[in-house]
C-alpha positions in Angstrom: 0.0 0.0 0.0 1.2 3.5 -0.7 0.3 6.4 1.5 1.0 10.1 0.5 1.0 12.6 3.4 0.7 16.3 2.6 2.0 18.5 5.4 3.6 21.8 6.2 5.8 20.0 8.7 7.4 16.9 7.2 10.0 16.8 9.9 7.3 16.1 12.5 5.8 13.2 10.5 8.9 11.2 9.8 9.6 10.1 13.5 6.1 8.8 13.8 6.5 6.6 10.7 9.6 5.0 12.2 7.8 3.6 15.1 5.8 0.5 16.0 3.4 -1.0 13.4 4.1 1.5 10.7 7.8 0.8 10.9 7.3 -3.0 10.7 4.9 -2.6 7.7 7.5 -0.5 5.9 10.3 -3.0 6.6 8.2 -5.9 5.3 7.3 -3.9 2.1 3.6 -3.7 2.9 3.6 0.0 3.2 5.3 2.8 1.3 4.9 6.3 2.7 5.7 9.4 0.8 5.7 12.6 2.9 5.3 15.7 0.8 6.0 19.2 1.9 3.1 21.5 0.8 5.6 24.4 0.6 7.2 22.6 -2.4 4.1 23.2 -4.4 3.9 27.0 -3.9 4.9 29.5 -6.5 6.1 32.4 -4.5 9.6 32.9 -3.3 8.6 32.7 0.4 6.8 29.3 0.0 3.6 30.5 1.7 0.9 27.8 1.8 -1.5 29.4 4.2 -3.5 32.6 4.4 -5.8 34.6 6.6 -9.4 33.5 6.6 -11.8 35.3 4.3 -13.7 37.9 6.3 -11.0 38.1 9.0 -10.9 36.3 12.3 -8.3 34.3 14.2 -6.2 31.6 12.8 -5.0 30.7 9.3 -6.4 28.6 6.5 -4.7 26.5 3.8 -4.4 27.9 0.3 -6.1 25.6 -2.2 -3.5 26.1 -5.0 -0.6 24.2 -3.3 -2.9 21.4 -2.3 -4.3 21.0 -5.8 -0.8 21.0 -7.3 0.3 18.4 -4.9 -2.7 16.2 -5.6 -2.1 16.5 -9.4 1.5 15.4 -8.8 0.4 12.4 -6.8 -2.1 11.5 -9.5 0.7 11.7 -12.1 2.8 9.5 -9.9 0.0 6.9 -9.9 -0.6 7.2 -13.6 0.3 3.5 -14.3 -2.5 2.4 -12.0 -6.2 2.4 -12.8 -8.4 4.2 -10.3 -11.6 2.4 -9.4 -14.9 4.1 -8.4 -14.2 3.4 -4.7 -11.0 5.4 -4.7 -8.7 2.4 -4.7 -6.0 1.6 -7.2 -5.5 -1.6 -9.2 
């Protein structure tokens, strides 16, 4: 099984993948995890992937553009596989 993780903090995800069941599954070749940094899919020089919420307010929201670019890249990586209606690949 292949699992792609999109995150702004790939350094925080890697240690979790090297533990317990996830580590054993990867060692046995049952799981392949690809951690992708969303900042790699931005176009500005500051690699900004979040923005203030529309209408103001506290917190930040993710920009859609970097996520869409990342998903398109993942789909291109899966091109040899046929996607079924349930979202699985064969």
